[in-house]
Each structure stands twice: as C-alpha cells, then as structure tokens.
DRENPA-3360 file (N, C-alpha, C; in nm, 2 decimals, always signed):
BEGIN
1 = MASTNNQA = -1.51/+12.65/-6.36/-1.37/+12.66/-6.34/-1.30/+12.61/-6.47 ~ -1.34/+12.49/-6.52/-1.27/+12.44/-6.64/-1.29/+12.53/-6.76 ~ -1.41/+12.58/-6.78/-1.43/+12.67/-6.90/-1.35/+12.79/-6.89 ~ -1.34/+12.85/-6.77/-1.25/+12.97/-6.75/-1.11/+12.94/-6.78 ~ -1.06/+12.83/-6.72/-0.92/+12.79/-6.75/-0.90/+12.77/-6.90 ~ -0.99/+12.71/-6.97/-0.97/+12.68/-7.11/-0.97/+12.81/-7.19 ~ -1.00/+12.92/-7.13/-0.99/+13.05/-7.20/-0.85/+13.11/-7.19 ~ -0.77/+13.05/-7.10/-0.64/+13.10/-7.08/-0.55/+13.06/-7.20;
9 = KVVLHWLN = -0.45/+13.15/-7.23/-0.36/+13.12/-7.34/-0.24/+13.05/-7.28 ~ -0.22/+12.92/-7.32/-0.11/+12.85/-7.27/-0.01/+12.82/-7.38 ~ +0.12/+12.86/-7.36/+0.22/+12.84/-7.46/+0.33/+12.76/-7.40 ~ +0.36/+12.65/-7.46/+0.48/+12.56/-7.42/+0.60/+12.60/-7.51 ~ +0.70/+12.65/-7.44/+0.83/+12.68/-7.52/+0.91/+12.55/-7.52 ~ +0.90/+12.48/-7.63/+0.95/+12.34/-7.64/+1.09/+12.34/-7.71 ~ +1.19/+12.28/-7.64/+1.32/+12.27/-7.70/+1.34/+12.12/-7.74 ~ +1.40/+12.11/-7.86/+1.42/+11.97/-7.91/+1.51/+11.89/-7.81;
17 = SSRAQRVL = +1.48/+11.76/-7.79/+1.56/+11.67/-7.71/+1.57/+11.73/-7.57 ~ +1.46/+11.75/-7.50/+1.46/+11.81/-7.37/+1.35/+11.76/-7.29 ~ +1.35/+11.80/-7.16/+1.24/+11.76/-7.07/+1.11/+11.82/-7.10 ~ +1.10/+11.91/-7.20/+0.98/+11.98/-7.24/+0.88/+11.88/-7.29 ~ +0.93/+11.76/-7.35/+0.84/+11.67/-7.40/+0.74/+11.61/-7.30 ~ +0.79/+11.59/-7.18/+0.70/+11.53/-7.08/+0.59/+11.63/-7.04 ~ +0.62/+11.76/-7.05/+0.52/+11.86/-7.02/+0.41/+11.86/-7.13 ~ +0.46/+11.84/-7.25/+0.36/+11.83/-7.37/+0.28/+11.71/-7.35;
25 = WLMTELNV = +0.34/+11.60/-7.31/+0.26/+11.47/-7.28/+0.16/+11.50/-7.18 ~ +0.19/+11.56/-7.07/+0.10/+11.59/-6.96/-0.02/+11.68/-7.01 ~ +0.01/+11.78/-7.09/-0.10/+11.87/-7.14/-0.18/+11.79/-7.24 ~ -0.12/+11.70/-7.31/-0.20/+11.62/-7.40/-0.30/+11.53/-7.33 ~ -0.25/+11.47/-7.22/-0.33/+11.38/-7.14/-0.45/+11.46/-7.08 ~ -0.43/+11.58/-7.04/-0.53/+11.66/-6.97/-0.61/+11.75/-7.07 ~ -0.58/+11.73/-7.20/-0.66/+11.81/-7.30/-0.65/+11.96/-7.27 ~ -0.53/+12.01/-7.23/-0.51/+12.15/-7.20/-0.49/+12.22/-7.34;
33 = PHEIKVYH = -0.58/+12.32/-7.37/-0.56/+12.39/-7.49/-0.43/+12.47/-7.49 ~ -0.34/+12.45/-7.59/-0.21/+12.51/-7.58/-0.15/+12.53/-7.72 ~ -0.05/+12.62/-7.72/+0.03/+12.64/-7.84/+0.17/+12.59/-7.81 ~ +0.24/+12.55/-7.92/+0.38/+12.51/-7.90/+0.47/+12.60/-7.98 ~ +0.57/+12.66/-7.91/+0.67/+12.73/-7.98/+0.80/+12.65/-7.98 ~ +0.85/+12.62/-8.09/+0.97/+12.53/-8.10/+1.10/+12.60/-8.10 ~ +1.20/+12.55/-8.03/+1.33/+12.60/-8.03/+1.43/+12.49/-8.06 ~ +1.54/+12.52/-8.11/+1.64/+12.41/-8.14/+1.77/+12.44/-8.07;
41 = REKTAFAP = +1.84/+12.34/-8.03/+1.97/+12.35/-7.96/+2.07/+12.41/-8.06 ~ +2.16/+12.48/-8.00/+2.28/+12.53/-8.08/+2.38/+12.42/-8.10 ~ +2.48/+12.44/-8.18/+2.58/+12.34/-8.21/+2.65/+12.29/-8.08 ~ +2.65/+12.38/-7.98/+2.71/+12.35/-7.85/+2.62/+12.26/-7.77 ~ +2.50/+12.23/-7.82/+2.40/+12.15/-7.75/+2.32/+12.23/-7.64 ~ +2.36/+12.36/-7.62/+2.29/+12.44/-7.53/+2.16/+12.50/-7.60 ~ +2.07/+12.55/-7.51/+1.95/+12.61/-7.56/+1.99/+12.75/-7.63 ~ +1.91/+12.79/-7.72/+1.93/+12.92/-7.79/+1.91/+13.04/-7.70;
49 = QELAKIHP = +1.96/+13.15/-7.73/+1.95/+13.27/-7.64/+1.81/+13.32/-7.63 ~ +1.73/+13.28/-7.73/+1.59/+13.33/-7.74/+1.51/+13.29/-7.61 ~ +1.54/+13.17/-7.56/+1.47/+13.12/-7.44/+1.50/+13.21/-7.32 ~ +1.61/+13.28/-7.31/+1.64/+13.37/-7.20/+1.55/+13.49/-7.20 ~ +1.49/+13.52/-7.31/+1.39/+13.63/-7.31/+1.26/+13.59/-7.25 ~ +1.24/+13.46/-7.23/+1.12/+13.41/-7.17/+1.14/+13.39/-7.02 ~ +1.25/+13.33/-6.98/+1.29/+13.31/-6.84/+1.44/+13.33/-6.83 ~ +1.49/+13.39/-6.72/+1.63/+13.43/-6.71/+1.73/+13.32/-6.73;
57 = LGKSPVVT = +1.69/+13.19/-6.69/+1.78/+13.08/-6.70/+1.80/+13.03/-6.84 ~ +1.71/+13.07/-6.93/+1.72/+13.03/-7.07/+1.71/+12.89/-7.10 ~ +1.63/+12.81/-7.02/+1.62/+12.67/-7.04/+1.48/+12.63/-7.07 ~ +1.46/+12.51/-7.11/+1.33/+12.45/-7.14/+1.31/+12.33/-7.06 ~ +1.19/+12.30/-7.01/+1.06/+12.36/-7.05/+1.03/+12.49/-6.97 ~ +0.97/+12.58/-7.05/+0.91/+12.70/-6.99/+0.77/+12.71/-7.05 ~ +0.67/+12.74/-6.96/+0.53/+12.76/-7.01/+0.49/+12.90/-6.97 ~ +0.42/+12.97/-7.06/+0.36/+13.10/-7.03/+0.21/+13.08/-7.03;
65 = VTPPPSST = +0.15/+13.13/-6.93/+0.00/+13.12/-6.92/-0.06/+13.26/-6.90 ~ -0.13/+13.30/-7.00/-0.20/+13.43/-7.00/-0.34/+13.41/-6.96 ~ -0.38/+13.46/-6.84/-0.52/+13.44/-6.79/-0.62/+13.51/-6.88 ~ -0.74/+13.47/-6.89/-0.84/+13.54/-6.97/-0.87/+13.68/-6.91 ~ -0.91/+13.78/-6.99/-0.94/+13.91/-6.93/-1.04/+13.90/-6.82 ~ -1.03/+14.00/-6.73/-1.12/+14.01/-6.61/-1.25/+14.05/-6.66 ~ -1.35/+14.05/-6.57/-1.49/+14.09/-6.61/-1.49/+14.24/-6.65 ~ -1.39/+14.32/-6.61/-1.38/+14.46/-6.66/-1.30/+14.47/-6.78;
73 = GVQAEPIV = -1.25/+14.36/-6.84/-1.18/+14.37/-6.96/-1.03/+14.39/-6.95 ~ -0.98/+14.39/-6.82/-0.84/+14.41/-6.80/-0.76/+14.28/-6.83 ~ -0.66/+14.29/-6.91/-0.58/+14.18/-6.94/-0.46/+14.16/-6.85 ~ -0.45/+14.05/-6.78/-0.34/+14.02/-6.69/-0.21/+13.99/-6.77 ~ -0.10/+14.01/-6.70/+0.03/+13.98/-6.76/+0.05/+13.83/-6.76 ~ +0.12/+13.77/-6.86/+0.14/+13.63/-6.86/+0.22/+13.58/-6.74 ~ +0.18/+13.46/-6.69/+0.25/+13.39/-6.58/+0.36/+13.31/-6.65 ~ +0.48/+13.32/-6.60/+0.59/+13.24/-6.65/+0.62/+13.12/-6.56;
81 = LAESGFIS = +0.61/+13.00/-6.61/+0.64/+12.88/-6.53/+0.76/+12.81/-6.58 ~ +0.85/+12.78/-6.48/+0.98/+12.71/-6.52/+0.99/+12.59/-6.42 ~ +1.08/+12.50/-6.45/+1.10/+12.37/-6.38/+0.98/+12.27/-6.40 ~ +1.02/+12.16/-6.45/+0.92/+12.06/-6.49/+0.82/+12.02/-6.37 ~ +0.87/+12.01/-6.25/+0.78/+11.97/-6.14/+0.68/+12.08/-6.11 ~ +0.73/+12.21/-6.11/+0.64/+12.32/-6.08/+0.54/+12.33/-6.19 ~ +0.58/+12.32/-6.31/+0.49/+12.33/-6.43/+0.39/+12.23/-6.42 ~ +0.43/+12.10/-6.39/+0.33/+11.99/-6.39/+0.23/+12.01/-6.27;
89 = EYICEHWG = +0.28/+12.05/-6.16/+0.18/+12.08/-6.05/+0.09/+12.19/-6.08 ~ +0.13/+12.29/-6.14/+0.04/+12.40/-6.18/-0.06/+12.36/-6.28 ~ -0.02/+12.28/-6.38/-0.11/+12.24/-6.48/-0.21/+12.14/-6.42 ~ -0.17/+12.05/-6.33/-0.26/+11.96/-6.27/-0.36/+12.03/-6.18 ~ -0.31/+12.13/-6.11/-0.40/+12.21/-6.02/-0.51/+12.27/-6.09 ~ -0.48/+12.32/-6.21/-0.59/+12.40/-6.28/-0.66/+12.32/-6.39 ~ -0.60/+12.21/-6.44/-0.67/+12.14/-6.55/-0.69/+11.99/-6.51 ~ -0.63/+11.95/-6.39/-0.64/+11.80/-6.36/-0.69/+11.76/-6.23;
97 = RNSPLVPK = -0.77/+11.85/-6.17/-0.82/+11.82/-6.04/-0.91/+11.70/-6.03 ~ -0.98/+11.67/-6.13/-1.07/+11.55/-6.13/-1.01/+11.44/-6.22 ~ -0.89/+11.45/-6.26/-0.82/+11.36/-6.35/-0.76/+11.24/-6.27 ~ -0.76/+11.12/-6.32/-0.69/+11.01/-6.26/-0.54/+11.03/-6.26 ~ -0.49/+11.13/-6.33/-0.35/+11.16/-6.33/-0.30/+11.21/-6.20 ~ -0.39/+11.25/-6.11/-0.36/+11.30/-5.98/-0.43/+11.21/-5.88 ~ -0.36/+11.13/-5.80/-0.43/+11.04/-5.70/-0.52/+11.12/-5.60 ~ -0.62/+11.05/-5.55/-0.70/+11.11/-5.45/-0.61/+11.14/-5.33;
105 = KWKDGQEG = -0.62/+11.26/-5.27/-0.53/+11.31/-5.17/-0.57/+11.25/-5.03 ~ -0.70/+11.26/-5.00/-0.74/+11.23/-4.86/-0.82/+11.10/-4.85 ~ -0.79/+11.03/-4.74/-0.88/+10.92/-4.70/-1.01/+10.97/-4.66 ~ -1.11/+10.90/-4.69/-1.25/+10.94/-4.65/-1.26/+10.97/-4.50 ~ -1.31/+11.08/-4.47/-1.33/+11.12/-4.33/-1.21/+11.18/-4.26 ~ -1.09/+11.18/-4.33/-0.97/+11.23/-4.27/-0.91/+11.35/-4.34 ~ -1.00/+11.42/-4.41/-0.96/+11.54/-4.49/-0.89/+11.65/-4.40 ~ -0.77/+11.69/-4.44/-0.71/+11.80/-4.37/-0.63/+11.76/-4.24;
113 = TVGGETAA = -0.63/+11.63/-4.21/-0.56/+11.58/-4.09/-0.42/+11.53/-4.12 ~ -0.33/+11.54/-4.02/-0.20/+11.49/-4.04/-0.21/+11.33/-4.05 ~ -0.15/+11.28/-4.15/-0.16/+11.13/-4.17/-0.29/+11.09/-4.24 ~ -0.37/+11.19/-4.28/-0.49/+11.15/-4.35/-0.48/+11.13/-4.50 ~ -0.35/+11.16/-4.55/-0.33/+11.14/-4.69/-0.33/+11.00/-4.73 ~ -0.37/+10.97/-4.86/-0.37/+10.83/-4.91/-0.23/+10.79/-4.94 ~ -0.20/+10.66/-4.94/-0.07/+10.61/-4.97/-0.03/+10.65/-5.12 ~ -0.13/+10.64/-5.21/-0.10/+10.67/-5.35/-0.06/+10.81/-5.37;
121 = WMRYQYLM = -0.13/+10.91/-5.30/-0.10/+11.05/-5.31/+0.04/+11.08/-5.25 ~ +0.07/+11.02/-5.14/+0.20/+11.04/-5.08/+0.32/+10.99/-5.17 ~ +0.30/+10.88/-5.23/+0.40/+10.83/-5.32/+0.41/+10.92/-5.44 ~ +0.30/+10.96/-5.49/+0.29/+11.05/-5.61/+0.36/+11.18/-5.58 ~ +0.33/+11.24/-5.47/+0.39/+11.37/-5.43/+0.54/+11.36/-5.42 ~ +0.59/+11.25/-5.36/+0.73/+11.23/-5.34/+0.80/+11.21/-5.48 ~ +0.74/+11.14/-5.57/+0.80/+11.11/-5.70/+0.81/+11.24/-5.78 ~ +0.71/+11.33/-5.76/+0.71/+11.45/-5.84/+0.84/+11.53/-5.81;
129 = YYAEGSLM = +0.89/+11.52/-5.69/+1.01/+11.59/-5.65/+1.13/+11.50/-5.68 ~ +1.12/+11.38/-5.66/+1.23/+11.28/-5.67/+1.29/+11.28/-5.81 ~ +1.21/+11.29/-5.91/+1.26/+11.28/-6.05/+1.37/+11.37/-6.08 ~ +1.36/+11.49/-6.04/+1.47/+11.59/-6.07/+1.57/+11.60/-5.95 ~ +1.51/+11.58/-5.83/+1.60/+11.61/-5.71/+1.69/+11.49/-5.68 ~ +1.65/+11.37/-5.71/+1.74/+11.25/-5.67/+1.79/+11.17/-5.79 ~ +1.71/+11.14/-5.88/+1.75/+11.05/-5.99/+1.83/+11.13/-6.10 ~ +1.78/+11.24/-6.15/+1.84/+11.30/-6.26/+1.98/+11.35/-6.24;
137 = PFLVFYLV = +2.02/+11.40/-6.12/+2.15/+11.45/-6.10/+2.26/+11.34/-6.13 ~ +2.24/+11.22/-6.10/+2.34/+11.11/-6.13/+2.35/+11.09/-6.28 ~ +2.24/+11.11/-6.35/+2.25/+11.09/-6.49/+2.33/+11.21/-6.56 ~ +2.31/+11.32/-6.50/+2.39/+11.44/-6.55/+2.54/+11.42/-6.52 ~ +2.56/+11.37/-6.39/+2.70/+11.34/-6.36/+2.77/+11.24/-6.46 ~ +2.69/+11.14/-6.50/+2.74/+11.04/-6.59/+2.77/+11.11/-6.73 ~ +2.68/+11.20/-6.77/+2.70/+11.27/-6.89/+2.83/+11.34/-6.89 ~ +2.86/+11.41/-6.78/+2.98/+11.49/-6.76/+3.10/+11.40/-6.77;
145 = TSNLKSPQ = +3.10/+11.28/-6.69/+3.22/+11.19/-6.70/+3.24/+11.13/-6.83 ~ +3.13/+11.10/-6.90/+3.14/+11.05/-7.04/+3.21/+11.14/-7.13 ~ +3.19/+11.27/-7.11/+3.26/+11.37/-7.19/+3.41/+11.37/-7.17 ~ +3.45/+11.33/-7.05/+3.59/+11.32/-7.01/+3.66/+11.21/-7.10 ~ +3.59/+11.12/-7.15/+3.64/+11.01/-7.24/+3.62/+11.03/-7.38 ~ +3.56/+11.15/-7.42/+3.52/+11.17/-7.56/+3.63/+11.23/-7.64 ~ +3.61/+11.24/-7.77/+3.71/+11.30/-7.86/+3.73/+11.45/-7.83 ~ +3.64/+11.51/-7.75/+3.65/+11.65/-7.72/+3.78/+11.68/-7.63;
153 = VPFFVRPI = +3.82/+11.57/-7.57/+3.94/+11.58/-7.48/+4.06/+11.55/-7.57 ~ +4.17/+11.63/-7.56/+4.29/+11.60/-7.64/+4.34/+11.45/-7.61 ~ +4.38/+11.39/-7.72/+4.41/+11.24/-7.71/+4.52/+11.21/-7.61 ~ +4.62/+11.31/-7.60/+4.73/+11.28/-7.51/+4.70/+11.28/-7.36 ~ +4.58/+11.34/-7.33/+4.54/+11.34/-7.18/+4.42/+11.26/-7.16 ~ +4.37/+11.20/-7.27/+4.24/+11.12/-7.26/+4.26/+11.00/-7.17 ~ +4.38/+10.93/-7.18/+4.39/+10.82/-7.09/+4.38/+10.85/-6.94 ~ +4.43/+10.97/-6.90/+4.42/+11.02/-6.77/+4.27/+11.06/-6.73;
161 = TGAIANKI = +4.21/+11.14/-6.82/+4.07/+11.18/-6.79/+3.98/+11.06/-6.79 ~ +4.01/+10.97/-6.88/+3.93/+10.85/-6.89/+3.93/+10.76/-6.77 ~ +4.05/+10.75/-6.71/+4.07/+10.67/-6.59/+4.00/+10.74/-6.47 ~ +4.01/+10.87/-6.47/+3.94/+10.95/-6.36/+3.79/+10.93/-6.37 ~ +3.74/+10.93/-6.50/+3.60/+10.92/-6.52/+3.55/+10.78/-6.48 ~ +3.63/+10.68/-6.52/+3.59/+10.54/-6.48/+3.59/+10.52/-6.33 ~ +3.68/+10.58/-6.26/+3.68/+10.57/-6.11/+3.56/+10.64/-6.05 ~ +3.52/+10.76/-6.10/+3.41/+10.83/-6.05/+3.28/+10.75/-6.08;
169 = NSVFIMPN = +3.27/+10.69/-6.20/+3.16/+10.61/-6.23/+3.14/+10.49/-6.14 ~ +3.25/+10.42/-6.12/+3.25/+10.29/-6.04/+3.22/+10.31/-5.89 ~ +3.28/+10.42/-5.83/+3.26/+10.44/-5.69/+3.15/+10.53/-5.65 ~ +3.10/+10.61/-5.74/+3.00/+10.71/-5.70/+2.87/+10.70/-5.78 ~ +2.89/+10.71/-5.92/+2.77/+10.72/-6.00/+2.69/+10.59/-6.00 ~ +2.76/+10.48/-6.04/+2.69/+10.35/-6.06/+2.62/+10.30/-5.93 ~ +2.69/+10.31/-5.81/+2.62/+10.27/-5.69/+2.49/+10.35/-5.67 ~ +2.49/+10.47/-5.70/+2.37/+10.56/-5.68/+2.27/+10.53/-5.79;
177 = VRKNLELI = +2.31/+10.50/-5.91/+2.21/+10.46/-6.01/+2.15/+10.33/-5.97 ~ +2.23/+10.24/-5.92/+2.17/+10.11/-5.87/+2.06/+10.14/-5.76 ~ +2.09/+10.22/-5.66/+2.00/+10.24/-5.56/+1.87/+10.30/-5.61 ~ +1.88/+10.39/-5.71/+1.76/+10.45/-5.76/+1.68/+10.35/-5.84 ~ +1.74/+10.27/-5.92/+1.67/+10.17/-5.99/+1.61/+10.06/-5.90 ~ +1.67/+10.03/-5.79/+1.62/+9.94/-5.70/+1.49/+10.00/-5.64 ~ +1.49/+10.13/-5.62/+1.37/+10.20/-5.56/+1.25/+10.19/-5.66 ~ +1.28/+10.22/-5.79/+1.18/+10.21/-5.89/+1.13/+10.07/-5.91;
185 = EMYLNTPP = +1.22/+9.97/-5.90/+1.17/+9.83/-5.92/+1.08/+9.79/-5.80 ~ +1.12/+9.84/-5.68/+1.04/+9.81/-5.56/+0.90/+9.87/-5.57 ~ +0.90/+10.00/-5.61/+0.77/+10.07/-5.63/+0.68/+9.99/-5.73 ~ +0.74/+9.95/-5.84/+0.66/+9.87/-5.94/+0.61/+9.74/-5.88 ~ +0.68/+9.68/-5.79/+0.64/+9.56/-5.73/+0.55/+9.57/-5.61 ~ +0.53/+9.70/-5.56/+0.45/+9.72/-5.44/+0.36/+9.84/-5.46 ~ +0.24/+9.81/-5.52/+0.15/+9.92/-5.54/+0.11/+9.98/-5.40 ~ +0.09/+10.11/-5.39/+0.06/+10.17/-5.26/-0.07/+10.13/-5.20;
193 = EAGDGTGY = -0.16/+10.10/-5.29/-0.30/+10.06/-5.24/-0.34/+9.94/-5.33 ~ -0.46/+9.88/-5.29/-0.51/+9.77/-5.36/-0.51/+9.79/-5.51 ~ -0.46/+9.70/-5.59/-0.45/+9.71/-5.73/-0.38/+9.58/-5.78 ~ -0.38/+9.57/-5.91/-0.32/+9.45/-5.97/-0.17/+9.45/-5.97 ~ -0.11/+9.57/-5.94/+0.04/+9.58/-5.93/+0.11/+9.56/-6.06 ~ +0.04/+9.57/-6.17/+0.11/+9.54/-6.30/+0.12/+9.67/-6.38 ~ +0.09/+9.79/-6.33/+0.09/+9.90/-6.41/+0.20/+10.01/-6.39 ~ +0.17/+10.09/-6.29/+0.25/+10.22/-6.28/+0.30/+10.24/-6.14;
201 = LCGDHLTA = +0.37/+10.35/-6.12/+0.44/+10.37/-6.00/+0.35/+10.40/-5.88 ~ +0.24/+10.46/-5.90/+0.15/+10.50/-5.79/+0.02/+10.41/-5.79 ~ +0.02/+10.31/-5.86/-0.10/+10.22/-5.87/-0.12/+10.15/-6.00 ~ -0.25/+10.13/-6.04/-0.28/+10.06/-6.16/-0.31/+10.14/-6.28 ~ -0.28/+10.27/-6.27/-0.31/+10.36/-6.38/-0.20/+10.47/-6.39 ~ -0.19/+10.53/-6.50/-0.09/+10.64/-6.53/-0.12/+10.76/-6.44 ~ -0.02/+10.82/-6.38/-0.03/+10.95/-6.31/+0.08/+11.05/-6.37 ~ +0.07/+11.17/-6.32/+0.16/+11.27/-6.36/+0.30/+11.24/-6.31;
209 = ADIMLSYP = +0.31/+11.16/-6.21/+0.45/+11.12/-6.16/+0.51/+11.02/-6.26 ~ +0.44/+10.93/-6.32/+0.50/+10.85/-6.42/+0.55/+10.94/-6.54 ~ +0.48/+11.04/-6.57/+0.52/+11.13/-6.68/+0.64/+11.20/-6.64 ~ +0.65/+11.25/-6.52/+0.77/+11.31/-6.47/+0.89/+11.22/-6.47 ~ +0.88/+11.10/-6.43/+0.99/+11.00/-6.43/+1.03/+10.95/-6.57 ~ +0.94/+10.97/-6.67/+0.97/+10.92/-6.80/+1.10/+10.96/-6.86 ~ +1.13/+11.09/-6.84/+1.26/+11.14/-6.91/+1.38/+11.08/-6.85 ~ +1.41/+11.09/-6.71/+1.53/+11.03/-6.66/+1.53/+10.88/-6.68;
217 = LFAVRERA = +1.42/+10.81/-6.68/+1.42/+10.66/-6.69/+1.44/+10.63/-6.84 ~ +1.39/+10.70/-6.93/+1.42/+10.68/-7.07/+1.57/+10.71/-7.10 ~ +1.63/+10.80/-7.02/+1.78/+10.83/-7.04/+1.86/+10.71/-6.99 ~ +1.81/+10.64/-6.88/+1.87/+10.52/-6.83/+1.87/+10.41/-6.94 ~ +1.75/+10.40/-7.00/+1.73/+10.29/-7.10/+1.83/+10.32/-7.22 ~ +1.84/+10.45/-7.25/+1.93/+10.48/-7.36/+2.08/+10.44/-7.34 ~ +2.12/+10.44/-7.21/+2.25/+10.41/-7.17/+2.26/+10.27/-7.11 ~ +2.16/+10.19/-7.13/+2.15/+10.06/-7.06/+2.27/+9.97/-7.08;
225 = AEFVIDGA = +2.33/+9.97/-7.20/+2.44/+9.89/-7.23/+2.57/+9.93/-7.16 ~ +2.57/+10.06/-7.12/+2.69/+10.11/-7.05/+2.67/+10.10/-6.90 ~ +2.55/+10.10/-6.85/+2.53/+10.08/-6.71/+2.54/+9.94/-6.67 ~ +2.65/+9.90/-6.61/+2.67/+9.76/-6.58/+2.68/+9.75/-6.42 ~ +2.61/+9.65/-6.37/+2.60/+9.63/-6.22/+2.63/+9.48/-6.20 ~ +2.73/+9.46/-6.12/+2.77/+9.32/-6.09/+2.79/+9.23/-6.22 ~ +2.85/+9.30/-6.32/+2.87/+9.23/-6.44/+2.76/+9.21/-6.54 ~ +2.64/+9.27/-6.50/+2.52/+9.25/-6.58/+2.47/+9.39/-6.62;
233 = SVRSKFPK = +2.40/+9.40/-6.73/+2.34/+9.53/-6.77/+2.22/+9.56/-6.68 ~ +2.19/+9.68/-6.66/+2.07/+9.72/-6.58/+1.94/+9.66/-6.64 ~ +1.94/+9.64/-6.77/+1.81/+9.59/-6.83/+1.78/+9.45/-6.77 ~ +1.89/+9.37/-6.76/+1.86/+9.23/-6.71/+1.84/+9.23/-6.55 ~ +1.89/+9.33/-6.48/+1.88/+9.33/-6.34/+1.75/+9.39/-6.29 ~ +1.69/+9.48/-6.38/+1.57/+9.55/-6.34/+1.46/+9.53/-6.45 ~ +1.41/+9.40/-6.47/+1.32/+9.37/-6.57/+1.19/+9.44/-6.56 ~ +1.14/+9.46/-6.44/+1.01/+9.53/-6.42/+1.02/+9.67/-6.47;
241 = TFGYLDRL = +1.13/+9.74/-6.43/+1.14/+9.88/-6.47/+1.15/+9.89/-6.62 ~ +1.22/+9.80/-6.69/+1.23/+9.82/-6.84/+1.10/+9.78/-6.91 ~ +1.03/+9.68/-6.85/+0.90/+9.65/-6.90/+0.80/+9.77/-6.89 ~ +0.81/+9.84/-6.78/+0.73/+9.96/-6.75/+0.76/+10.06/-6.85 ~ +0.89/+10.08/-6.88/+0.93/+10.19/-6.98/+0.88/+10.15/-7.12 ~ +0.88/+10.03/-7.15/+0.82/+9.99/-7.28/+0.67/+10.02/-7.29 ~ +0.60/+10.00/-7.18/+0.46/+10.03/-7.17/+0.44/+10.18/-7.18 ~ +0.52/+10.26/-7.11/+0.50/+10.41/-7.12/+0.51/+10.46/-7.26;
249 = EKEPGYIK = +0.60/+10.40/-7.33/+0.63/+10.45/-7.47/+0.51/+10.42/-7.56 ~ +0.42/+10.33/-7.52/+0.30/+10.29/-7.59/+0.18/+10.36/-7.55 ~ +0.19/+10.44/-7.44/+0.08/+10.52/-7.39/+0.02/+10.61/-7.51 ~ -0.11/+10.61/-7.53/-0.17/+10.69/-7.64/-0.13/+10.84/-7.63 ~ -0.13/+10.89/-7.50/-0.10/+11.03/-7.48/+0.05/+11.06/-7.52 ~ +0.14/+10.97/-7.49/+0.28/+10.99/-7.53/+0.29/+10.99/-7.68 ~ +0.23/+10.89/-7.74/+0.24/+10.88/-7.89/+0.18/+11.00/-7.95 ~ +0.07/+11.05/-7.90/+0.01/+11.17/-7.96/+0.10/+11.29/-7.94;
257 = SVEAIEAI = +0.17/+11.30/-7.83/+0.26/+11.42/-7.81/+0.37/+11.41/-7.90 ~ +0.42/+11.29/-7.93/+0.53/+11.28/-8.03/+0.48/+11.32/-8.17 ~ +0.37/+11.27/-8.20/+0.31/+11.30/-8.33/+0.29/+11.45/-8.35 ~ +0.25/+11.52/-8.24/+0.23/+11.66/-8.25/+0.36/+11.74/-8.29 ~ +0.48/+11.69/-8.23/+0.61/+11.75/-8.26/+0.65/+11.71/-8.40 ~ +0.63/+11.59/-8.44/+0.67/+11.55/-8.57/+0.59/+11.63/-8.68 ~ +0.46/+11.66/-8.65/+0.38/+11.74/-8.74/+0.44/+11.89/-8.75 ~ +0.49/+11.94/-8.64/+0.54/+12.08/-8.64/+0.69/+12.08/-8.69;
265 = DGKFKLLP = +0.77/+11.99/-8.64/+0.91/+12.00/-8.66/+0.97/+11.90/-8.76 ~ +0.89/+11.81/-8.80/+0.93/+11.71/-8.90/+1.00/+11.59/-8.84 ~ +1.05/+11.59/-8.72/+1.12/+11.48/-8.66/+1.11/+11.49/-8.51 ~ +1.15/+11.38/-8.44/+1.14/+11.38/-8.30/+1.25/+11.29/-8.24 ~ +1.33/+11.34/-8.14/+1.42/+11.26/-8.07/+1.42/+11.30/-7.93 ~ +1.39/+11.21/-7.83/+1.37/+11.25/-7.70/+1.49/+11.30/-7.63 ~ +1.60/+11.24/-7.65/+1.73/+11.27/-7.58/+1.83/+11.33/-7.67 ~ +1.91/+11.42/-7.62/+2.02/+11.48/-7.70/+2.11/+11.37/-7.75;
273 = ESQ = +2.18/+11.40/-7.86/+2.28/+11.30/-7.91/+2.38/+11.26/-7.81 ~ +2.42/+11.35/-7.73/+2.53/+11.32/-7.63/+2.48/+11.23/-7.52 ~ +2.35/+11.21/-7.51/+2.29/+11.13/-7.40/+2.26/+10.99/-7.46;
% end
C-alpha cells in the first residue's frame, strides 16, 4: 500500500500566508512525496486567478493527487482536494494509517461497535472539524470588524464604523473567542486517556488535529494584545494554550516545513499582514 501511494504525484498548491502551510506541515510529518507550486496574493490580499484553474473557488490550500498508472498503463485523471480538513483526512487515510498523528480508533475488542471508539480518536475527529467550523469563523469576523476601523474607511465615517465594530466585538466576537479558548485550555488540561497531560490536544503526542488547529490559534496569538477579556489579555488568561503554541512552533516538522518554503520562496510569513 505505502509503496503504491508513494508512486502517486502529489502537488500542493501553496499560497503565501494561508492555511496551506499546515497541509505542508502534515505532509512533512508523514513523509509524503510531494511537489510545491507557489502562488502569491494580489495587492487586494486575495488569491490570484490562477488558483481558480485548479479548483473553482480559487482558494488555497488545494492539493492535486495523480494516482500511478494502472497495471494496463492507463493514467487516471488527477484528484483535486480542497478544504484543509478534507485534505488532511485524505492524506492521513493514505499515508498516515500507522502514524501516531492519527489516534487509534477502536478500543480492543470493540471494533465497529457504537461507543467502541477511543476517547483520543473521538476528540481528534471532533477537532478536525472544529478548527474551521467553530473557531475560525470568529477570527474572520474579527478581521472584518477590524477593517471597519482601518484607513480603508473614509475618515469622516470612521468614528461611526469604529463604534459599530467595537460593539460587535464586545457583545459577539470576544465572548465567543473566550468560549473557544476556554475549550482549548480545558482540553490541554484534560488528556482524553492516560498520559502526562503536558503535550497536545489529543494526548501526549502530536496529531493531525494539532496541526489543523495551529493556524487559527496562531492567528489568536498574533492578535493577543487586542483580544482583551475581563481587562486582561488572552495570553495571561490562557497560559496553557499559549505555552502549547510556543511548543508547536518548535516542532521539527513545522520548522522543516517553514524551511522548505524559505528555500523556494525566499521568505515565510504564516499570516497575512491584515491579520
């Protein structure tokens, strides 16, 4: 299985300052043979039109996987994968089945039964969807409200749009950011199964769920000085979470993925300037 998979041609369509970096990190951890095609944001901060030729939404990450030729020599069409969660699950299914990046799914003797899943796998599976479905939208909302206070808004209406943005932030965005960070802090304090509880979200070692959560949580850290809860910055209120982020940034696979981009593109910045 592994040798056949390694004959597939995997291309990551990587956009600067985007979620594509966590896909590269995942493939680096799993030693997935791959190529990187680099794209750069336009002055508007949007992705270039070339990406729409790969996937209709024109966003990154996008991964194309061309299976190896069949035994009769017939070459299959490339498979186009979009959305970080789907890409990550596909990669883990084909290159990570025996990797610690994916927790063991079944308790011994309970394979295929309702409730037979391990606690680590249940948390892992939830977080793979949670990253984009629950946490990231509030950070996007915050980015939008921040633009209402930026120089892009005419100065004579900026006091009005700024007041509206501050109200939205205080009554909607920040309470939800707080709830999400409380969840992350709780998970870091309560490993799902026996372990030292000092490591990661699904136990005492890195999983693909940690890699999925890295982008939105690094975005929170980038805005930490602006995210104030009960008069204190989020960094002081959620020390375990911020310590965890510092550890993630020192993961060998993460460092290697950054170095790969620096070698190709000359520089690396995880988040767009506006974030």
